TIRO-2110 file (N, C-alpha, C; in Angstrom, 1 decimal):
// TIRO-2110
3.0, 39.4, -15.4, N, 1, A
4.6, 39.1, -15.5, CA, 1, A
4.5, 37.5, -14.9, C, 1, A
5.8, 36.9, -15.5, N, 2, A
5.3, 34.9, -15.3, CA, 2, A
7.1, 34.9, -14.5, C, 2, A
7.3, 33.9, -13.8, N, 3, A
8.8, 33.8, -13.2, CA, 3, A
8.9, 31.8, -13.8, C, 3, A
9.6, 31.8, -14.7, N, 4, A
9.5, 30.2, -15.1, CA, 4, A
10.5, 29.3, -14.4, C, 4, A
9.9, 28.3, -14.3, N, 5, A
10.2, 27.2, -13.7, CA, 5, A
11.2, 26.5, -14.1, C, 5, A
12.2, 26.2, -13.9, N, 6, A
12.8, 25.2, -14.7, CA, 6, A
12.8, 24.1, -15.3, C, 6, A
11.8, 23.5, -15.5, N, 7, A
11.6, 22.4, -16.4, CA, 7, A
11.4, 23.6, -17.7, C, 7, A
10.7, 24.1, -17.6, N, 8, A
10.3, 25.3, -18.9, CA, 8, A
11.6, 25.7, -19.3, C, 8, A
12.2, 26.0, -18.9, N, 9, A
13.8, 26.4, -19.3, CA, 9, A
14.3, 25.5, -20.3, C, 9, A
14.4, 24.4, -19.4, N, 10, A
15.4, 23.0, -19.5, CA, 10, A
14.3, 22.4, -21.0, C, 10, A
13.0, 22.7, -21.4, N, 11, A
12.3, 22.3, -22.2, CA, 11, A
13.2, 22.6, -23.3, C, 11, A
13.1, 24.1, -23.2, N, 12, A
13.9, 24.8, -24.6, CA, 12, A
15.0, 24.3, -25.1, C, 12, A
15.8, 23.8, -24.3, N, 13, A
17.0, 23.6, -24.8, CA, 13, A
16.9, 22.4, -25.3, C, 13, A
16.0, 21.5, -25.8, N, 14, A
16.0, 20.0, -26.1, CA, 14, A
15.8, 20.4, -28.0, C, 14, A
16.3, 19.6, -28.3, N, 15, A
16.6, 19.5, -29.9, CA, 15, A
14.8, 19.5, -30.6, C, 15, A
14.0, 18.8, -29.8, N, 16, A
12.5, 19.2, -30.8, CA, 16, A
11.8, 19.5, -29.6, C, 16, A
11.0, 20.5, -28.4, N, 17, A
10.7, 21.3, -27.4, CA, 17, A
9.1, 20.8, -27.9, C, 17, A
8.3, 20.6, -26.5, N, 18, A
7.1, 20.6, -26.8, CA, 18, A
6.7, 21.5, -27.0, C, 18, A
5.5, 21.5, -28.2, N, 19, A
5.0, 22.8, -29.3, CA, 19, A
4.9, 23.8, -28.3, C, 19, A
4.0, 23.3, -27.1, N, 20, A
3.3, 24.6, -26.5, CA, 20, A
4.3, 25.2, -26.0, C, 20, A
5.4, 24.7, -25.0, N, 21, A
6.5, 25.2, -24.2, CA, 21, A
6.8, 26.4, -25.6, C, 21, A
7.4, 25.8, -26.8, N, 22, A
7.8, 26.5, -28.1, CA, 22, A
7.5, 27.8, -28.2, C, 22, A
6.1, 27.7, -28.6, N, 23, A
4.8, 28.8, -28.9, CA, 23, A
4.7, 29.7, -27.2, C, 23, A
4.9, 29.5, -26.9, N, 24, A
4.7, 30.1, -25.3, CA, 24, A
6.1, 31.3, -25.0, C, 24, A
7.2, 30.3, -25.0, N, 25, A
8.4, 30.9, -25.3, CA, 25, A
8.7, 32.2, -26.2, C, 25, A
8.2, 31.5, -27.6, N, 26, A
8.9, 32.4, -28.6, CA, 26, A
7.4, 33.9, -28.4, C, 26, A
6.4, 33.8, -27.8, N, 27, A
5.7, 34.5, -27.9, CA, 27, A
6.0, 35.7, -26.9, C, 27, A
4.9, 36.8, -27.0, N, 28, A
5.5, 38.0, -26.5, CA, 28, A
5.7, 38.0, -24.8, C, 28, A
4.9, 37.4, -24.8, N, 29, A
5.0, 36.6, -22.9, CA, 29, A
5.8, 36.5, -22.4, C, 29, A
7.3, 35.8, -23.3, N, 30, A
8.9, 35.3, -23.1, CA, 30, A
9.2, 36.7, -22.6, C, 30, A
8.2, 38.1, -23.1, N, 31, A
9.4, 39.1, -23.1, CA, 31, A
8.7, 39.9, -21.3, C, 31, A
7.9, 39.4, -20.6, N, 32, A
7.5, 39.7, -19.4, CA, 32, A
8.1, 38.2, -18.5, C, 32, A
8.6, 37.8, -18.8, N, 33, A
9.3, 36.2, -17.7, CA, 33, A
10.7, 36.8, -16.8, C, 33, A
10.6, 36.3, -16.0, N, 34, A
11.7, 36.1, -15.1, CA, 34, A
12.2, 34.7, -14.7, C, 34, A
13.2, 34.9, -14.1, N, 35, A
13.7, 33.4, -13.8, CA, 35, A
14.6, 34.1, -12.3, C, 35, A
14.3, 32.9, -11.3, N, 36, A
14.7, 33.1, -9.4, CA, 36, A
16.1, 32.8, -9.6, C, 36, A
16.7, 33.5, -9.0, N, 37, A
18.2, 32.4, -8.5, CA, 37, A
17.9, 31.5, -8.4, C, 37, A
17.0, 30.9, -7.4, N, 38, A
16.7, 29.2, -7.3, CA, 38, A
16.7, 28.7, -8.7, C, 38, A
16.3, 28.6, -9.5, N, 39, A
16.3, 28.4, -10.8, CA, 39, A
17.6, 28.2, -11.4, C, 39, A
18.0, 29.5, -11.5, N, 40, A
19.8, 29.9, -12.3, CA, 40, A
20.7, 28.6, -11.5, C, 40, A
20.8, 28.6, -10.0, N, 41, A
21.2, 27.4, -9.1, CA, 41, A
20.8, 26.2, -9.5, C, 41, A
19.2, 25.4, -9.8, N, 42, A
19.5, 24.1, -10.1, CA, 42, A
19.8, 23.7, -11.8, C, 42, A
19.6, 25.1, -12.7, N, 43, A
20.1, 24.6, -13.9, CA, 43, A
22.0, 24.6, -14.0, C, 43, A
22.4, 25.6, -13.3, N, 44, A
24.2, 25.0, -13.2, CA, 44, A
24.7, 23.9, -12.5, C, 44, A
24.1, 23.7, -11.3, N, 45, A
24.3, 22.3, -10.4, CA, 45, A
23.8, 21.5, -11.6, C, 45, A
23.0, 21.6, -12.3, N, 46, A
22.9, 20.4, -12.7, CA, 46, A
23.5, 20.2, -14.0, C, 46, A
24.3, 20.6, -14.4, N, 47, A
25.4, 21.0, -15.3, CA, 47, A
26.7, 20.6, -14.6, C, 47, A
27.1, 21.3, -13.8, N, 48, A
27.8, 20.6, -13.0, CA, 48, A
28.1, 19.3, -12.8, C, 48, A
27.0, 18.6, -12.7, N, 49, A
26.9, 17.2, -12.4, CA, 49, A
26.8, 16.0, -13.3, C, 49, A
27.1, 16.7, -14.6, N, 50, A
27.4, 16.1, -15.8, CA, 50, A
28.7, 15.8, -16.1, C, 50, A
29.3, 14.5, -16.5, N, 51, A
30.3, 14.0, -16.7, CA, 51, A
30.7, 15.1, -18.4, C, 51, A
32.1, 15.3, -17.9, N, 52, A
32.6, 16.3, -19.3, CA, 52, A
32.4, 15.6, -20.3, C, 52, A
32.5, 16.4, -21.5, N, 53, A
32.5, 16.0, -22.6, CA, 53, A
31.7, 17.0, -23.8, C, 53, A
31.1, 16.7, -24.7, N, 54, A
30.7, 17.7, -25.9, CA, 54, A
29.5, 17.8, -25.0, C, 54, A
28.5, 16.8, -24.9, N, 55, A
27.1, 17.6, -24.5, CA, 55, A
27.1, 18.2, -23.3, C, 55, A
28.2, 18.4, -22.7, N, 56, A
27.6, 19.9, -21.2, CA, 56, A
28.7, 20.6, -21.7, C, 56, A
29.6, 20.6, -22.8, N, 57, A
30.4, 22.0, -22.9, CA, 57, A
29.0, 22.5, -24.5, C, 57, A
27.9, 21.8, -24.8, N, 58, A
27.3, 22.3, -25.6, CA, 58, A
25.9, 23.0, -24.7, C, 58, A
26.1, 22.4, -23.3, N, 59, A
24.5, 22.7, -22.8, CA, 59, A
24.8, 23.8, -22.2, C, 59, A
26.8, 24.0, -21.6, N, 60, A
27.1, 25.2, -21.2, CA, 60, A
26.9, 26.2, -22.3, C, 60, A
26.9, 26.2, -23.3, N, 61, A
27.0, 27.5, -24.0, CA, 61, A
25.6, 27.9, -24.2, C, 61, A
24.8, 27.0, -24.2, N, 62, A
23.2, 27.3, -24.6, CA, 62, A
22.8, 27.7, -23.1, C, 62, A
22.7, 27.3, -22.2, N, 63, A
22.5, 28.0, -20.4, CA, 63, A
23.2, 29.5, -20.7, C, 63, A
24.3, 29.5, -20.9, N, 64, A
24.9, 30.6, -21.0, CA, 64, A
24.2, 31.6, -21.4, C, 64, A
24.0, 31.5, -23.1, N, 65, A
23.3, 31.9, -23.9, CA, 65, A
21.7, 32.8, -23.3, C, 65, A
21.0, 31.6, -22.5, N, 66, A
20.0, 32.2, -22.2, CA, 66, A
19.8, 33.0, -21.1, C, 66, A
21.0, 32.9, -20.5, N, 67, A
20.8, 34.0, -19.5, CA, 67, A
21.4, 35.8, -20.1, C, 67, A
22.2, 35.6, -21.0, N, 68, A
22.7, 36.8, -21.6, CA, 68, A
22.6, 37.3, -22.6, C, 68, A
21.5, 36.6, -23.3, N, 69, A
21.0, 36.8, -24.9, CA, 69, A
19.3, 36.4, -24.5, C, 69, A
18.5, 35.4, -24.3, N, 70, A
17.3, 35.6, -24.3, CA, 70, A
16.7, 36.3, -23.2, C, 70, A
17.2, 36.1, -22.1, N, 71, A
16.8, 36.4, -20.6, CA, 71, A
16.6, 38.2, -21.1, C, 71, A
15.7, 38.9, -20.7, N, 72, A
15.7, 40.7, -21.1, CA, 72, A
15.3, 40.9, -19.4, C, 72, A
15.6, 40.4, -18.7, N, 73, A
14.8, 40.6, -17.1, CA, 73, A
16.1, 40.4, -16.1, C, 73, A
16.1, 40.9, -15.2, N, 74, A
17.0, 40.4, -14.1, CA, 74, A
16.5, 39.1, -13.6, C, 74, A
17.7, 38.5, -13.3, N, 75, A
17.7, 37.4, -12.1, CA, 75, A
16.5, 38.0, -10.6, C, 75, A
15.7, 37.3, -10.3, N, 76, A
15.0, 37.4, -9.1, CA, 76, A
15.8, 36.8, -7.9, C, 76, A
16.5, 37.8, -6.9, N, 77, A
16.9, 37.6, -5.5, CA, 77, A
16.0, 36.6, -4.9, C, 77, A
16.2, 35.9, -3.8, N, 78, A
15.5, 35.8, -2.6, CA, 78, A
15.6, 36.7, -1.0, C, 78, A
14.7, 37.3, -0.9, N, 79, A
15.1, 38.4, -0.2, CA, 79, A
15.0, 38.0, 1.3, C, 79, A
14.5, 38.9, 1.8, N, 80, A
13.4, 39.4, 3.2, CA, 80, A
12.4, 39.3, 3.3, C, 80, A
11.7, 39.4, 2.1, N, 81, A
10.0, 39.6, 1.9, CA, 81, A
10.0, 38.0, 1.4, C, 81, A
10.5, 37.5, 0.6, N, 82, A
10.2, 36.4, 0.4, CA, 82, A
10.4, 35.2, 1.3, C, 82, A
11.5, 35.6, 2.5, N, 83, A
11.5, 34.6, 3.3, CA, 83, A
10.5, 34.3, 4.5, C, 83, A
10.0, 36.0, 4.4, N, 84, A
8.8, 35.8, 5.1, CA, 84, A
7.4, 34.7, 4.4, C, 84, A
7.3, 34.8, 3.1, N, 85, A
6.3, 34.2, 2.3, CA, 85, A
6.5, 32.8, 2.7, C, 85, A
8.2, 32.6, 2.2, N, 86, A
8.0, 31.1, 2.7, CA, 86, A
7.9, 30.4, 3.8, C, 86, A
8.1, 30.9, 4.7, N, 87, A
7.6, 30.7, 6.2, CA, 87, A
6.4, 30.4, 6.2, C, 87, A
5.2, 31.0, 5.1, N, 88, A
3.8, 30.9, 5.8, CA, 88, A
3.8, 29.4, 4.1, C, 88, A
4.3, 29.3, 3.5, N, 89, A
4.0, 28.3, 2.7, CA, 89, A
4.3, 27.0, 2.9, C, 89, A
5.8, 27.1, 3.4, N, 90, A
5.8, 25.8, 3.6, CA, 90, A
5.2, 24.6, 5.5, C, 90, A
5.0, 25.9, 6.0, N, 91, A
3.8, 25.0, 6.8, CA, 91, A
2.7, 24.6, 6.2, C, 91, A
1.9, 26.1, 5.7, N, 92, A
0.9, 25.7, 5.4, CA, 92, A
1.0, 24.1, 4.0, C, 92, A
1.7, 24.1, 3.3, N, 93, A
1.5, 22.7, 2.6, CA, 93, A
1.6, 21.7, 3.5, C, 93, A
2.4, 21.6, 4.1, N, 94, A
2.7, 20.6, 5.0, CA, 94, A
1.1, 20.3, 6.2, C, 94, A
0.7, 21.2, 6.1, N, 95, A
-0.5, 21.0, 7.0, CA, 95, A
-1.5, 20.4, 6.3, C, 95, A
-1.4, 20.3, 4.9, N, 96, A
-2.3, 20.2, 3.6, CA, 96, A
-2.1, 18.5, 3.5, C, 96, A
-1.0, 18.1, 4.2, N, 97, A
-0.4, 16.5, 3.6, CA, 97, A
0.6, 16.6, 2.5, C, 97, A
1.1, 17.9, 1.8, N, 98, A
2.1, 18.2, 0.6, CA, 98, A
2.8, 18.7, 1.2, C, 98, A
4.1, 18.5, 1.9, N, 99, A
5.0, 19.1, 1.7, CA, 99, A
5.3, 19.4, 0.1, C, 99, A
6.3, 20.8, 0.6, N, 100, A
6.8, 21.1, -1.0, CA, 100, A
8.7, 21.5, -0.2, C, 100, A
9.3, 21.3, -1.8, N, 101, A
11.0, 21.4, -1.8, CA, 101, A
11.0, 22.7, -1.5, C, 101, A
12.2, 22.8, -1.0, N, 102, A
12.9, 24.5, -0.7, CA, 102, A
12.9, 25.2, -1.7, C, 102, A
13.4, 24.5, -2.7, N, 103, A
13.6, 25.4, -3.9, CA, 103, A
11.9, 25.7, -4.8, C, 103, A
11.1, 24.7, -5.0, N, 104, A
9.9, 25.0, -4.7, CA, 104, A
9.2, 26.1, -4.1, C, 104, A
9.5, 26.2, -2.6, N, 105, A
8.8, 27.2, -1.9, CA, 105, A
9.6, 27.9, -2.3, C, 105, A
10.8, 28.3, -2.4, N, 106, A
11.8, 29.5, -2.7, CA, 106, A
11.1, 30.4, -4.1, C, 106, A
10.7, 29.4, -4.9, N, 107, A
10.4, 29.7, -5.8, CA, 107, A
9.4, 30.7, -6.2, C, 107, A
8.6, 29.6, -4.9, N, 108, A
6.8, 30.1, -4.8, CA, 108, A
6.9, 31.2, -4.1, C, 108, A
8.1, 31.9, -3.4, N, 109, A
7.8, 32.9, -2.0, CA, 109, A
8.3, 33.7, -3.6, C, 109, A
9.3, 34.1, -4.4, N, 110, A
9.6, 35.0, -5.2, CA, 110, A
8.1, 35.5, -6.1, C, 110, A
8.0, 34.3, -6.7, N, 111, A
6.8, 35.0, -7.4, CA, 111, A
5.6, 35.2, -6.7, C, 111, A
5.6, 34.9, -5.2, N, 112, A
4.1, 35.2, -4.7, CA, 112, A
4.8, 36.8, -4.3, C, 112, A
5.6, 36.9, -4.2, N, 113, A
6.4, 38.4, -3.1, CA, 113, A
5.7, 39.8, -4.6, C, 113, A
6.1, 39.1, -5.4, N, 114, A
5.9, 40.3, -6.8, CA, 114, A
4.2, 40.2, -7.7, C, 114, A
3.6, 39.1, -7.2, N, 115, A
2.1, 38.9, -7.8, CA, 115, A
2.7, 38.7, -8.9, C, 115, A
3.7, 37.8, -8.9, N, 116, A
3.8, 37.0, -10.5, CA, 116, A
3.3, 35.7, -10.6, C, 116, A
2.8, 35.2, -11.9, N, 117, A
2.9, 33.6, -12.1, CA, 117, A
3.8, 32.9, -12.5, C, 117, A
3.9, 32.1, -12.0, N, 118, A
4.9, 31.0, -12.6, CA, 118, A
4.4, 29.9, -13.5, C, 118, A
5.5, 29.5, -14.5, N, 119, A
5.1, 28.7, -15.7, CA, 119, A
5.9, 27.8, -15.5, C, 119, A
5.2, 26.3, -15.4, N, 120, A
5.8, 25.3, -15.2, CA, 120, A
5.1, 23.9, -15.8, C, 120, A
5.1, 22.9, -15.9, N, 121, A
4.1, 21.7, -16.0, CA, 121, A
4.1, 20.6, -14.3, C, 121, A
4.8, 21.2, -13.2, N, 122, A
5.0, 20.7, -11.8, CA, 122, A
3.8, 21.6, -11.6, C, 122, A
2.8, 21.0, -11.7, N, 123, A
1.4, 21.8, -10.9, CA, 123, A
0.9, 21.6, -10.1, C, 123, A
1.6, 20.2, -9.3, N, 124, A
1.3, 19.7, -7.9, CA, 124, A
2.1, 20.5, -6.6, C, 124, A
3.3, 20.5, -7.3, N, 125, A
4.3, 20.9, -7.0, CA, 125, A
4.1, 23.0, -6.1, C, 125, A
3.4, 23.4, -7.3, N, 126, A
3.0, 24.8, -6.4, CA, 126, A
2.0, 24.7, -6.0, C, 126, A
0.7, 24.1, -6.0, N, 127, A
-0.2, 24.5, -5.7, CA, 127, A
-0.9, 24.7, -4.4, C, 127, A
-1.5, 26.0, -3.8, N, 128, A
-1.7, 26.2, -2.5, CA, 128, A
-0.2, 27.0, -2.2, C, 128, A
0.6, 27.3, -3.3, N, 129, A
1.2, 28.5, -3.0, CA, 129, A
0.5, 30.1, -3.0, C, 129, A
-0.2, 29.6, -2.9, N, 130, A
-0.9, 31.2, -3.3, CA, 130, A
-0.3, 31.7, -4.6, C, 130, A
-0.1, 31.1, -5.2, N, 131, A
0.1, 31.8, -6.9, CA, 131, A
-0.4, 31.7, -8.1, C, 131, A
-0.8, 31.8, -9.0, N, 132, A
-1.0, 31.5, -10.0, CA, 132, A
-0.3, 31.2, -10.7, C, 132, A
-0.6, 29.4, -11.8, N, 133, A
0.0, 28.7, -12.3, CA, 133, A
-0.2, 28.7, -13.9, C, 133, A
0.6, 28.8, -14.5, N, 134, A
0.6, 28.7, -16.1, CA, 134, A
1.4, 27.5, -16.3, C, 134, A
0.7, 26.5, -17.5, N, 135, A
1.1, 25.1, -17.6, CA, 135, A
1.3, 25.0, -19.3, C, 135, A
2.5, 25.9, -20.0, N, 136, A
2.4, 25.8, -21.4, CA, 136, A
2.4, 24.2, -22.1, C, 136, A
2.7, 23.5, -21.4, N, 137, A
2.1, 22.3, -22.3, CA, 137, A
1.3, 21.7, -22.3, C, 137, A
0.0, 22.6, -21.8, N, 138, A
-1.5, 22.2, -21.5, CA, 138, A
-2.4, 23.4, -22.8, C, 138, A
-1.3, 24.2, -23.4, N, 139, A
-2.0, 25.3, -24.6, CA, 139, A
-1.8, 24.8, -25.6, C, 139, A
-1.0, 24.1, -26.0, N, 140, A
-0.9, 23.2, -27.6, CA, 140, A
-2.3, 22.7, -28.0, C, 140, A
END
């Protein structure tokens, strides 16, 4: 099973997404993919910060379609177990001299609590978080 990072989902919204990402998302692997509540929040905040207009309206439709049509799995929440794992990840990364953002640590905690891999381009952001990382940009 997989947790999709925000950059993977955003890539699919482009007129010409990276071929590796497109192939990965079209494969059967995508049927076993999940999104965290933090990733959904990142997408919605990005949308809310855009100026009103045709581009924002179009992207709003695409994001809604992603969550109502393409995604066949529930959005994963951050709960008690994830909070415990988060409290392990953040100081561990800091001790290595590689602090991690709150969102990325939360996403990693959600994935780790379930034994899921994270699909992302941002390998460094999730290194040393105790999760497997898949980079679809490198599969083409």
